[in-house]
C-alpha positions as CSV (number, residue, x, y, z in Angstrom):
1,M,0.1,0.0,0.0
2,I,1.5,3.2,-1.0
3,S,1.1,6.2,1.4
4,R,-0.8,9.5,0.5
5,R,2.8,11.1,0.6
6,G,4.1,8.4,-1.8
7,F,1.0,9.1,-4.1
8,V,1.8,12.8,-4.2
9,H,5.5,11.9,-4.9
10,T,4.3,9.7,-7.7
11,L,2.2,12.7,-9.1
12,G,4.9,15.3,-8.6
13,A,7.8,13.1,-9.7
14,G,-20.1,0.6,-43.5
15,A,-18.3,3.2,-45.0
16,A,-17.1,2.7,-48.4
17,G,-13.4,3.4,-49.1
18,L,-12.2,3.0,-45.3
19,S,-9.1,1.4,-44.8
20,I,-9.0,-2.2,-43.5
21,S,-7.1,-0.9,-40.4
22,S,-10.2,0.7,-39.1
23,T,-11.6,-2.7,-38.0
24,A,-10.6,-4.7,-34.9
25,K,-10.1,-7.8,-36.8
26,S,-7.4,-6.1,-38.8
27,Y,-5.7,-4.9,-35.7
28,A,-5.6,-8.5,-34.3
29,Q,-4.1,-9.8,-37.6
30,I,-1.3,-7.2,-37.4
31,L,-0.4,-8.0,-33.8
32,G,-0.7,-11.7,-33.7
33,A,-2.6,-14.0,-31.6
34,N,0.0,-14.4,-28.9
35,D,1.1,-10.6,-28.5
36,R,-1.1,-9.5,-25.8
37,L,-1.2,-6.2,-23.6
38,N,-2.0,-6.6,-19.9
39,F,-4.8,-4.2,-18.9
40,A,-5.7,-2.9,-15.5
41,V,-9.2,-1.5,-15.3
42,I,-10.0,1.1,-12.6
43,G,-13.3,2.2,-11.5
44,L,-15.7,-0.8,-12.0
45,H,-19.2,0.5,-12.0
46,S,-21.3,0.9,-15.0
47,R,-18.9,1.9,-17.9
48,A,-16.2,-0.5,-16.9
49,Y,-18.3,-3.2,-18.3
50,A,-18.0,-1.6,-21.8
51,H,-14.2,-1.8,-21.2
52,L,-14.3,-5.4,-20.4
53,A,-16.6,-6.1,-23.4
54,S,-14.2,-4.3,-25.7
55,L,-11.0,-5.8,-24.3
56,K,-12.9,-9.2,-24.8
57,A,-13.6,-8.3,-28.3
58,N,-9.9,-7.7,-28.7
59,Q,-8.6,-10.7,-26.6
60,K,-6.2,-11.6,-29.4
61,C,-4.3,-8.5,-28.5
62,A,-5.2,-7.8,-24.7
63,K,-6.3,-9.3,-21.5
64,I,-7.4,-8.0,-18.2
65,T,-4.8,-9.0,-15.4
66,H,-5.7,-6.4,-12.6
67,V,-8.8,-4.7,-11.6
68,C,-9.4,-2.1,-8.9
69,D,-12.4,-0.5,-7.2
70,V,-12.8,1.3,-3.8
71,D,-16.0,-0.7,-3.3
72,S,-15.3,-4.3,-2.3
73,N,-18.6,-5.7,-3.6
74,T,-18.2,-3.8,-6.9
75,L,-14.6,-5.2,-7.0
76,K,-15.7,-8.7,-6.6
77,K,-18.6,-8.6,-9.0
78,F,-16.2,-7.2,-11.8
79,A,-13.4,-9.6,-11.0
80,D,-15.8,-12.5,-11.4
81,A,-17.0,-11.1,-14.5
82,V,-13.4,-10.8,-15.8
83,Q,-13.0,-14.4,-14.8
84,K,-16.0,-15.6,-16.8
85,S,-15.1,-13.6,-20.0
86,F,-11.4,-14.5,-20.0
87,G,-11.1,-17.7,-18.0
88,E,-8.3,-16.1,-15.8
89,T,-9.0,-14.5,-12.4
90,P,-7.5,-11.0,-12.4
91,A,-5.5,-9.5,-9.4
92,T,-7.7,-7.2,-7.2
93,D,-7.0,-4.2,-5.3
94,R,-9.1,-1.5,-3.7
95,D,-6.1,1.1,-4.2
96,F,-5.2,1.9,-7.6
97,R,-1.6,3.0,-6.4
98,T,-0.7,-0.5,-5.6
99,L,-1.3,-1.9,-9.1
100,L,0.6,1.0,-10.6
101,N,3.6,-0.8,-9.2
102,A,2.8,-3.9,-11.1
103,K,5.6,-4.3,-13.7
104,D,3.4,-6.6,-15.9
105,V,0.7,-4.1,-16.3
106,D,1.1,-2.3,-19.7
107,A,-2.0,0.0,-19.8
108,I,-4.7,1.1,-17.5
109,T,-8.2,2.0,-18.3
110,I,-10.1,4.6,-16.1
111,A,-13.8,4.6,-15.7
112,T,-13.9,6.3,-12.3
113,P,-15.9,9.5,-11.1
114,D,-14.6,12.6,-13.0
115,H,-12.5,14.1,-10.3
116,W,-10.3,11.4,-10.5
117,H,-9.6,11.1,-14.1
118,T,-6.6,13.4,-14.6
119,P,-4.8,12.5,-11.2
120,M,-5.1,8.9,-12.0
121,A,-4.2,9.3,-15.5
122,I,-1.0,11.3,-14.6
123,A,0.1,8.7,-12.0
124,G,-0.4,6.0,-14.7
125,L,1.9,7.9,-17.1
126,Q,4.5,8.5,-14.3
127,A,4.3,4.8,-13.6
128,G,5.2,4.0,-17.2
129,K,1.6,2.9,-18.2
130,H,-0.3,3.8,-21.3
131,V,-3.7,5.2,-20.4
132,Y,-7.3,5.0,-21.8
133,V,-9.3,7.5,-19.9
134,E,-13.2,7.9,-20.2
135,K,-14.7,11.3,-21.0
136,P,-14.3,13.9,-19.6
137,C,-10.4,13.6,-19.3
138,S,-10.6,16.1,-16.6
139,H,-12.6,17.7,-14.0
140,N,-11.4,21.4,-15.1
141,P,-9.4,23.1,-17.8
142,A,-6.3,23.3,-15.8
143,E,-6.2,19.5,-15.2
144,G,-6.8,18.9,-18.8
145,A,-4.1,21.2,-19.8
146,L,-1.7,19.4,-17.2
147,L,-2.7,15.9,-18.5
148,V,-1.8,17.0,-22.1
149,E,1.7,18.3,-20.8
150,A,2.1,15.0,-18.7
151,Q,1.6,12.8,-21.8
152,R,4.2,14.9,-23.7
153,K,6.6,14.6,-20.7
154,Y,6.2,10.9,-20.1
155,G,5.8,9.6,-23.7
156,K,3.1,7.1,-23.0
157,L,-0.2,7.1,-25.0
158,V,-3.5,8.4,-23.8
159,Q,-6.5,7.9,-25.6
160,M,-9.9,9.5,-24.4
161,G,-13.0,7.6,-24.6
162,T,-15.0,9.3,-27.1
163,Q,-15.4,6.4,-29.4
164,R,-17.1,7.9,-32.2
165,R,-13.7,8.9,-33.5
166,S,-13.0,5.3,-34.2
167,S,-16.4,4.5,-35.8
168,P,-16.2,3.9,-39.6
169,L,-19.7,5.5,-39.9
170,F,-18.6,8.8,-38.2
171,I,-15.1,8.7,-40.1
172,D,-17.0,8.4,-43.4
173,A,-19.6,11.1,-42.8
174,V,-17.0,13.5,-41.5
175,K,-14.8,13.0,-44.3
176,K,-17.5,13.7,-46.8
177,I,-18.5,16.7,-45.0
178,Q,-15.0,18.0,-45.1
179,D,-14.7,16.8,-48.8
180,G,-17.7,19.3,-49.6
181,L,-20.8,17.1,-49.4
182,I,-22.8,20.0,-48.2
183,G,-20.5,22.8,-49.5
184,R,-18.7,24.7,-46.8
185,A,-19.8,23.6,-43.4
186,Y,-20.3,26.5,-41.1
187,Y,-23.0,25.6,-38.3
188,A,-23.3,22.4,-36.1
189,K,-26.0,21.8,-33.5
190,A,-25.9,18.8,-31.1
191,W,-28.6,18.0,-28.5
192,Y,-29.3,15.4,-25.7
193,S,-32.8,14.6,-24.1
194,N,-33.4,12.3,-21.2
195,T,-36.0,11.9,-18.5
196,R,-33.8,11.8,-15.3
197,K,-35.6,11.7,-12.0
198,S,-34.9,13.9,-8.9
199,I,-32.0,13.0,-6.7
200,G,-33.8,14.0,-3.6
201,V,-32.2,15.6,-0.6
202,G,-29.3,13.4,0.8
203,K,-28.9,12.7,4.5
204,E,-25.6,12.1,6.1
205,V,-25.3,8.5,7.0
206,P,-22.6,6.0,8.1
207,V,-20.0,5.1,5.3
208,P,-20.9,1.6,4.0
209,A,-18.4,-1.0,5.4
210,V,-17.7,-2.0,1.8
211,L,-16.6,1.5,0.6
212,D,-13.2,3.5,1.3
213,W,-14.9,6.8,1.2
214,D,-11.6,8.6,1.9
215,L,-9.8,7.0,-1.2
216,W,-13.2,7.5,-3.2
217,Q,-12.8,11.3,-2.7
218,G,-9.1,11.3,-3.4
219,P,-8.1,14.7,-4.7
220,A,-11.5,16.4,-3.7
221,P,-12.1,18.4,-0.7
222,R,-13.6,16.1,2.1
223,Q,-17.2,15.7,2.8
224,P,-19.4,13.8,4.9
225,Y,-20.9,10.7,3.2
226,R,-24.4,11.2,2.1
227,D,-27.1,8.6,0.7
228,N,-27.8,10.2,-2.6
229,V,-24.1,10.5,-4.1
230,Q,-22.7,7.1,-4.8
231,P,-22.6,5.1,-7.2
232,Y,-23.9,7.4,-9.9
233,N,-25.3,10.8,-8.7
234,W,-21.9,12.3,-8.1
235,H,-22.3,13.5,-11.6
236,W,-24.6,16.4,-10.4
237,F,-22.2,17.7,-7.6
238,R,-19.7,20.1,-8.6
239,T,-16.9,18.6,-6.1
240,W,-16.8,15.3,-8.1
241,G,-18.7,15.9,-11.4
242,T,-19.1,18.1,-14.3
243,G,-22.7,18.1,-15.2
244,E,-24.7,16.8,-18.3
245,A,-22.7,18.8,-20.7
246,L,-19.6,16.8,-20.1
247,N,-21.5,13.5,-19.2
248,N,-23.3,13.3,-22.5
249,G,-22.6,16.5,-24.5
250,T,-18.9,15.6,-25.1
251,H,-19.7,12.8,-27.7
252,E,-21.8,15.1,-29.9
253,I,-19.8,18.3,-29.5
254,D,-16.8,16.3,-30.4
255,V,-18.3,15.3,-33.6
256,C,-19.4,18.9,-34.4
257,R,-15.9,20.3,-33.7
258,W,-14.5,17.5,-35.9
259,A,-16.9,18.0,-38.8
260,L,-16.2,21.8,-38.7
261,A,-12.3,21.3,-38.2
262,V,-12.2,23.7,-35.5
263,D,-10.5,23.9,-32.0
264,Y,-10.9,26.6,-29.6
265,P,-13.6,29.4,-30.1
266,N,-13.5,33.1,-29.8
267,R,-16.5,33.3,-27.4
268,V,-18.7,31.0,-25.3
269,T,-22.2,31.6,-24.1
270,A,-24.5,29.3,-21.8
271,S,-27.8,29.8,-20.4
272,G,-29.8,27.4,-18.4
273,G,-30.9,26.2,-14.9
274,R,-32.1,23.5,-12.6
275,Y,-35.8,23.9,-13.3
276,Q,-37.7,20.5,-13.0
277,F,-36.9,19.6,-9.3
278,K,-35.8,21.2,-6.1
279,D,-33.2,18.9,-4.9
280,D,-29.4,18.5,-4.3
281,W,-28.6,18.6,-8.0
282,Q,-25.9,21.4,-8.5
283,F,-25.7,21.8,-12.2
284,Y,-28.5,22.8,-14.7
285,D,-31.2,20.1,-16.1
286,T,-31.5,22.4,-19.0
287,L,-28.8,24.1,-20.8
288,V,-28.2,26.0,-24.3
289,T,-24.6,26.7,-25.0
290,S,-22.8,28.0,-28.0
291,F,-19.1,28.3,-29.3
292,E,-18.5,31.1,-31.7
293,Y,-15.6,30.9,-34.0
294,K,-14.6,33.5,-36.6
295,D,-16.7,32.2,-39.2
296,K,-18.4,29.0,-37.6
297,L,-20.6,28.2,-34.8
298,I,-21.5,25.1,-32.6
299,S,-24.3,24.8,-30.2
300,W,-25.6,22.2,-27.7
301,E,-29.1,21.9,-26.2
302,G,-29.1,19.6,-23.1
303,K,-32.4,18.5,-21.5
304,S,-31.9,16.1,-18.6
305,C,-35.4,16.0,-17.7
306,S,-37.3,16.3,-20.8
307,G,-37.3,13.4,-23.3
308,M,-38.8,15.5,-26.2
309,K,-36.7,14.2,-29.3
310,L,-35.1,16.4,-32.0
311,Y,-35.0,15.3,-35.6
312,D,-36.8,12.2,-34.0
313,R,-33.7,11.3,-32.1
314,D,-32.8,11.5,-28.4
315,R,-29.3,12.8,-29.3
316,G,-27.4,13.5,-32.3
317,S,-25.5,16.3,-34.3
318,V,-26.8,18.5,-37.3
319,I,-24.0,19.8,-39.6
320,V,-25.1,22.7,-41.8
321,G,-23.4,23.7,-44.9
322,T,-23.8,26.3,-47.8
323,T,-25.5,23.6,-49.9
324,G,-27.2,21.3,-47.5
325,T,-27.3,19.7,-44.0
326,V,-26.3,16.3,-42.7
327,V,-28.2,14.7,-39.6
328,L,-25.9,12.4,-38.0
329,D,-25.9,9.8,-35.1
330,S,-24.6,6.4,-34.4
331,G,-27.4,4.8,-36.3
332,G,-26.5,6.6,-39.5
333,Y,-26.8,9.9,-41.2
334,E,-29.1,11.6,-43.8
335,V,-28.3,14.3,-46.3
336,Y,-30.7,17.1,-47.1
337,D,-30.7,20.0,-49.5
338,L,-31.2,23.6,-48.7
339,K,-35.0,23.2,-48.9
340,G,-35.0,20.3,-46.5
341,N,-35.4,17.6,-49.1
342,K,-33.7,14.5,-48.3
343,T,-31.0,13.5,-51.0
344,G,-29.5,10.6,-49.5
345,D,-28.8,8.4,-46.3
346,F,-26.7,5.7,-44.8
347,K,-28.2,3.5,-42.0
348,E,-26.0,1.4,-39.8
349,G,-28.8,0.6,-37.0
350,K,-31.2,2.1,-34.9
351,A,-31.0,6.0,-33.8
352,A,-29.0,6.5,-30.6
353,A,-31.0,6.3,-27.2
354,S,-30.7,8.9,-24.4
355,S,-29.2,6.2,-22.2
356,D,-25.7,6.8,-21.1
357,L,-23.1,4.8,-23.1
358,T,-22.5,2.1,-20.5
359,G,-22.9,-1.1,-22.4
360,A,-20.9,-2.7,-25.0
361,D,-21.0,-1.3,-28.7
362,N,-18.9,-1.8,-31.7
363,M,-17.6,1.7,-31.6
364,T,-15.9,1.1,-28.2
365,D,-14.5,-2.1,-29.4
366,L,-12.9,-0.3,-32.4
367,H,-11.7,2.4,-30.1
368,F,-9.9,-0.1,-27.8
369,A,-8.7,-1.8,-31.0
370,N,-7.1,1.6,-32.2
371,F,-5.5,2.0,-28.7
372,I,-4.0,-1.5,-28.6
373,A,-2.6,-1.1,-32.2
374,A,-1.1,2.5,-31.3
375,I,0.7,0.9,-28.4
376,R,2.0,-2.2,-30.4
377,T,2.6,-0.9,-34.0
378,G,2.6,3.1,-33.7
379,T,-0.9,3.4,-35.4
380,K,-2.1,6.8,-35.0
381,L,-4.6,7.3,-32.2
382,T,-8.1,8.5,-33.3
383,Q,-8.6,10.6,-30.3
384,P,-5.2,11.4,-28.5
385,I,-5.4,13.5,-25.4
386,E,-4.4,16.6,-27.3
387,S,-7.6,16.3,-29.4
388,G,-9.9,15.0,-26.6
389,N,-9.0,17.8,-24.2
390,I,-9.9,20.5,-26.6
391,T,-13.8,19.2,-26.5
392,V,-13.8,18.7,-22.9
393,T,-12.4,22.2,-22.3
394,L,-15.0,23.8,-24.6
395,L,-17.8,22.2,-22.5
396,Q,-16.1,23.2,-19.1
397,L,-16.1,26.7,-20.3
398,S,-19.7,26.2,-20.9
399,N,-20.1,25.3,-17.1
400,I,-18.0,28.4,-16.3
401,A,-20.0,30.8,-18.4
402,W,-23.2,29.3,-16.9
403,E,-21.8,30.0,-13.3
404,V,-20.7,33.4,-13.9
405,Q,-23.9,34.3,-16.0
406,R,-22.1,36.1,-19.0
407,E,-20.3,35.5,-22.2
408,L,-16.5,34.5,-22.0
409,K,-14.1,35.8,-24.4
410,L,-11.3,33.4,-25.1
411,N,-7.8,33.2,-26.5
412,P,-8.4,30.9,-29.4
413,E,-4.8,29.6,-29.2
414,D,-5.4,27.8,-25.8
415,G,-9.1,28.4,-24.6
416,R,-8.1,30.7,-21.7
417,I,-10.6,33.2,-20.7
418,L,-9.7,36.9,-21.4
419,D,-10.2,39.8,-19.3
420,D,-12.3,38.1,-16.6
421,P,-10.2,37.3,-13.4
422,E,-13.6,36.0,-11.7
423,A,-14.4,33.5,-14.2
424,M,-10.6,32.4,-14.4
425,K,-11.0,31.3,-10.8
426,S,-13.0,28.4,-12.1
427,W,-10.1,27.4,-14.5
428,S,-8.8,25.2,-11.8
429,R,-10.2,23.8,-8.5
430,E,-9.5,23.4,-4.8
431,Y,-7.9,20.2,-3.8
432,E,-7.5,18.2,-0.5
433,P,-4.3,19.3,0.9
434,G,-1.7,16.9,-0.3
435,W,-3.7,15.5,-3.2
436,A,-3.2,18.1,-6.0
437,P,-1.8,16.6,-9.2
438,H,1.7,17.5,-10.4
439,L,4.2,16.9,-12.9
């Protein structure tokens, strides 16, 4: 077991024309059946099961040798699932710092609450591990910038879990848009609709015996345990979560930014509130945010408590150009002319549901396949942390604009807020003493 001081030292010290390399099968053929990477999966509730399924799908190239969670029941359940899938029992630990010392671990995957993503990823890099980290890659913009710097310093790969970047469907659609399918693309709108229930008003209760609450909080300032936080509702508390914009908006906003070929905007605006319920939820349940570039615009509409669809979809993206529009989600895409007449479509399955992307899916299989091939053969990552962090920072800036209730003017080179010291206070966060990440 590594002490907290030791931890701080660790921190401070079918798309036509696509290449065959886009498929998990081809990656496996490149690597060979016996050339497998050892993975450690950290944070084993919900999304971790997609990691398990995708590593199973890529089992010719990878296996899970270690698993970690601060909840002993969750840890045992996941370890049993790994044994069933791979036929081998993984090593288990409640403290991720222990498994970072394992020399046979090649890569870690992180599916913990958001406040742990960057500190854990940096610790992994410093321990010589490659890192697959779920979105959002950070809790705040300063952390994201630090993670990018850490990746460059330590040289290991970091892939962020925005799996649409590895989907042949999205690769094909974005390529066609950038090749002029709808003329010059200049506006992209994304949305998300769900019917989340109230989280109520939590009560302070004793910490469950199966949970290490101190380690669960990690870098976050300490708070008493309440009965409406774990295992999912931490998303809606600012200390640990980042709200719906980062929870679900990251996927579609990343597609919008990708399609328009833009990075940081010049201005960010955000309006919204917690309208449906009066409870402990600290973020908005409804948000409209926009990112203004010199000659392009991106917007996101998030509705956590209303399931009204847009374009007959719970979630998706619309890309508007000078000669037409593309409506795009994980089920396919449709092309329309300027008058709204459909001129073409490509269907891959049913439209995406509003449910969080916790289950297995082909996009995640391909995203892991890309990550594995990048480690073994130098294949280019489809969502390296430099790119993923831009999308995450955009939406974190939306949260800041919402908090201060005004437009933010940005430096388009790095996204930093200009001429607004109050807003810049939210660029970083307060840490529990001794737990702040450092290079």
